C-alpha positions in Angstrom: 60.9 194.8 172.0 64.5 195.8 172.1 66.4 195.1 168.9 64.0 192.3 168.1 64.2 190.7 171.5 61.6 191.0 174.2 63.3 191.6 177.6 62.6 189.1 180.4 60.7 190.8 183.2 61.7 189.4 186.6 58.9 188.0 188.8 59.4 190.7 191.5 58.6 193.4 189.0 55.1 192.0 188.2 53.2 193.9 190.9 50.0 195.8 191.2 51.2 198.5 188.8 51.4 196.0 185.8 48.5 194.3 184.0 50.2 190.9 184.5 50.7 191.6 188.2 47.1 192.6 188.6 46.0 189.5 186.8 48.1 187.5 189.3 46.2 189.2 192.2 49.3 191.0 193.5 48.5 194.0 195.6 49.9 196.1 198.3 51.4 193.2 200.4 53.4 191.9 197.4 54.5 195.4 196.5 55.6 196.1 200.1 57.5 192.8 200.4 59.1 192.5 196.9 58.5 195.6 194.7 59.6 198.2 197.2 62.6 196.2 198.5 65.8 198.2 198.8 69.1 196.6 198.1 71.2 197.3 200.1 68.6 197.7 202.9 68.5 201.1 204.7 70.8 201.4 207.7 68.2 203.5 209.6 64.5 202.7 210.1 62.0 204.8 208.2 59.9 206.6 210.8 57.1 207.2 208.2 56.8 203.8 206.5 54.0 202.3 208.6 51.9 205.4 208.3 52.5 205.6 204.6 51.4 202.0 204.0 48.4 202.5 206.3 47.2 205.4 204.3 47.9 203.6 201.0 45.8 200.7 202.2 42.9 203.0 203.1 43.1 204.5 199.6 43.0 201.1 197.9 40.0 200.0 199.9 38.1 203.0 198.6 38.5 201.8 195.0 
């Protein structure tokens, strides 16, 4: 609560890192498409992004 008002949380912010996002079944795919979206988008491709998400997915499968 902020000065007696609860802030509205935008849908894209409800991801695997929040209780509500977990309850909605949001995982790595949602985070990758919505939660990690950069605005404005990068002008150069990230040479490490595919490897980073591959490793993150392996880590999640071990849970």
